[in-house]
N, C-alpha and C positions, 0 to 999 in steps of 0.2 A: 450808144459808141459803135463805131466800125471800124474793125481791125482788120488791116488788110493783110492776108498773109504774106508769108517770106517769101519773095519772087524765086528762091535758090530750092525749096522745097520741092518734094515729088509728091504726087498725090499718093497718099495711102492704101493699101488695099481694103475694100469693102470685108469685112469678117459677116458673113451670116449667122443672126443668133441662132442660136439653137432653143426648139419648144418641147418642154416637155410635155403639153398637151396641145394637139393638134386642133386647130380654129374647125379645120372642115372635119372632123371627127367628132366634136362634140355638140349635141344638141343643143340650140338659144333655147336658155330658160322660160319655162311656158307657166303663165299666170294661173293655168289650170291646176297644175302640182299642189294641191293644197299643203303636201307636208312640206315643199321647199319655200311656201309664201307664209306658214306657220312659224319656220325655224327665223326667219327675217323679224319676225316683229323684235326683238329684243337690239335690234340695230337702233331702232326709234332712238333713244336719246343720245345715241352719236349724230343724230343728221337735224336733231332739233334741240342745238344750246339754247335758241331764244328765239324771240318774232321777230327779230333784225333781219330779215331774208336780202340783205345788199349788200354790195361788195363796191369796194371803191379802187383805186387805180394802185394803190399798193398790195392790192388783194392778184396780182397777176401771179399765176403759177410759178413762171420762169422767174420773173423779179423774185419771189422768196425763195426759191431752189439759190439762186447768184447770193442772195444775200446770208443763207445760211453756211453757205461754202466760202462767205467773206471774198468773192471778186465783183466784177462788174460784168455787167450784161456786156456779152458782143454778137456779133451779127455779119452775117456773110452773105455780099450781094446775091442773087442769083446768075451763075453762069460762071462764079468764081471757082476757079480750079480748088481742092480741097489742099491747105497744107498737110504736112506731118506732123507740126507741131502748133502753138497757137498762144502767143502771149496774153492773159487776161490782168486788167489791171485790180490791184490787190486793195480793198475798201480796207480790212484790218492786219494784222499779222496773226493770225489763229487758225482755227482750225480750216484746213486747204483740204482741194479736190485733188483728185490724183490724174482724174483724166478727163478729156472732153468728149461725148458725144455728138457728132455733127446727123443729126436724125431729119430722115427724108422721107416719105411713103414711099412703099414698093412696087413695083411693076404692077397695071391690072393684068397683064397675062403673062404665064410661065415662059411664053419664047421672048418677051421684051426682059432680059436679065443683065444691058450692057447700064454701064454706071449713067446716071443722067444729072446732071448738078445745075441745071435749067429750072429746077422747081425751087422752093425755098427751101433752106437749110435752117433748122434751129441748133444752135448751139447751147448746149448743155453740159453744168459742171456737174461731176459726179464722183465719188471716192469709192475705188475698187472692193474694199472689204467691205463698206456699209452694204455697198451692191449684192455682194456675193453673198452676204448674210441674209436679205430682206427678198430676195430674187432666186427662182430655180434658173433661170435661161443662165447660159455663157455669153455674153457681149462684150466681154471685159478679155485681152490677152492676159494669162498667166505670167507675173515675172519672176525671175530666179529668185529663190529666197536671199536674203538680206539684201534684197534691191531697197533702194531710199526713194521715199514718195521725194516729189517736186516741192521744193520749197521757196520763197519769194527772194529776189533779188530787185537790184535796182534798176527801173528804165532806163537804156543807153540812150535814150532821147529826152528825157527826164531824170536827173539821179535822185532829186528829191521825192518822186514816186516810186512804189515798186509792183513789180510784175509777177508772176507763175508762171512758167513756159510749160506747157501740158503737151501731151501725146494725142492727136487727135484719130476718134474711132469713126469711121463711118458706118450709120448704123440703119438700114431699112428697115420699116416697123409698118403694119397694117395703116395705122393713122398717125401721124408725126403729130397734129396740132393738140393731140390727147395726151402725149407722152410726157409734158412736165408737169400736169397735174398727177398724171399716173406716179411718176417719181416722187413727189411731191410727198403724197399719202404713203406709198409704197414704200418708200426707205422711211418711216416715221420721223419725218424732220416739219409734220404739221398736224395739228389736232384740232383745229378750228373748223367743225363740221361743215358751219354757212358757207367756208369756200368751196367746199364738194359738193353741198345741197344744191347752191346757186348754179353751178357750172351744168349740173345735170339735168334740172326741174327748173320751171318757172316758179317764181317768188309765189303765188297764190296757189300752189299745188303742194311746195312744201308740209304744209302746215297738217296735211292729211296723210303723211306719210307713218306709218309702214304700208296702209291700204291702198295695193296697185290697183285694184279695181276704181277705187273711188278715184285715185291718181290721175287714172287714165281717161274717165269719163271728164274730169277736170281739163285734162289738157286739151281733148278731143273738143272740148266746147269754146273754152276759152282763145287756143292757140289760133292764128292765121295759120295760112299754108305756110307760108315760108318760115314763120319760128318754128312749125313742127317738124318740118325738112330740117331745121338746123339742129333741133334737139336729137331726132333720130339719127343723123349723120354723125353727132358727137358722141351719144352715146354708144350706137353700134362700134363706133370707131375705139373707142375707150375699151369696151368690152372684148373686141378682137385683140387689143394690147396687151389685157389681162391675159385672155388665153395664149398669147404670143411669149411674153418675158414672164409670167407666174408667180407674179407676186405672194410673197407669204403671208401677208396680214387677212384671215379670212372674216374679218370685221370691216374691212375696205371693200373686200370682193363684193360680200352680202350688201352693201348699201349699193354698190355701182347694179347688181345684178338685180335686184329691185326695182330701181330706177329704169333698166333697162326693159323688163318686163311690162312696166306702165307705158313707157313710150312704145311699146311695140302695138300693146293693144290699144292705145289712143290713136294711132294710125289705122288700125282696124276699124275702131269706131268711125275714124271719119270717112275712111272707104265706104261704107254701111249707110253713112249719113249722105256722101253723095250717091250712091245708088239709088237711095229713096227718093231724092229731090230731083235726078236726073235720069235714074233709066239705065246710067251708065257708072264704072269704075274707074274716074281717072286715078292711076297710081301715085301716091306721093312719093316713093321712094323704090327703088328695086326691091324686092323682096328678098328677106335672110336666107 
């Protein structure tokens, strides 16, 4: 569903998120840290609920987030100025979100700080109280005490249908595509571990969890270069988002950390394999 912004709305200011832990100062977890890997073994039951390592169209993290908050998914076309508020269609009059995060990637360099809406913007419903409880960063503005949260009201264009009008919070993050998955699990809205595991690892690798060395060897052997690049990019981005936004769920963090460890090592193994075969080392992705 495309939801056009009101023509009279002025773009809201971009609120920088606050990071309780800086990605630039925290070392990437290493497979060589045996204490770290041993501590992750108790996460195995969380990532292996069954042998069914497949996803369906109904498992899309953004769709699931919207359904949890009882609103329909909305999109904004690239280049569309951000409105200060946006109407979301209500699926059922139940638990409503309080805000919309308009999520897009942070600039690649510190000198590029001007807002850019030419890139895809992900519209994510969120509830301020739930976010404040489950995350350490402060990306949502504080409402004065006694402020009422938005409630559904009839759609002026279709009186038989309800909408909820929500304030839009532009949010720069290290990796926008992985934010719906981060919020879905970081807010505690989803517990089906196959959704998380299938997003992080190839299906044939999940069964080796939590042995990161074995998972890494499997990924290096079975993935094409494009597949490995995709996993490196997504898992790296998700890990950077975790460091920036600070979810409190240590079990979730441990699962992502183990998958990221395995992915980094798979890249190293593939590079060593390429060096042995060709005598050169073609980079699969820029070093972390």
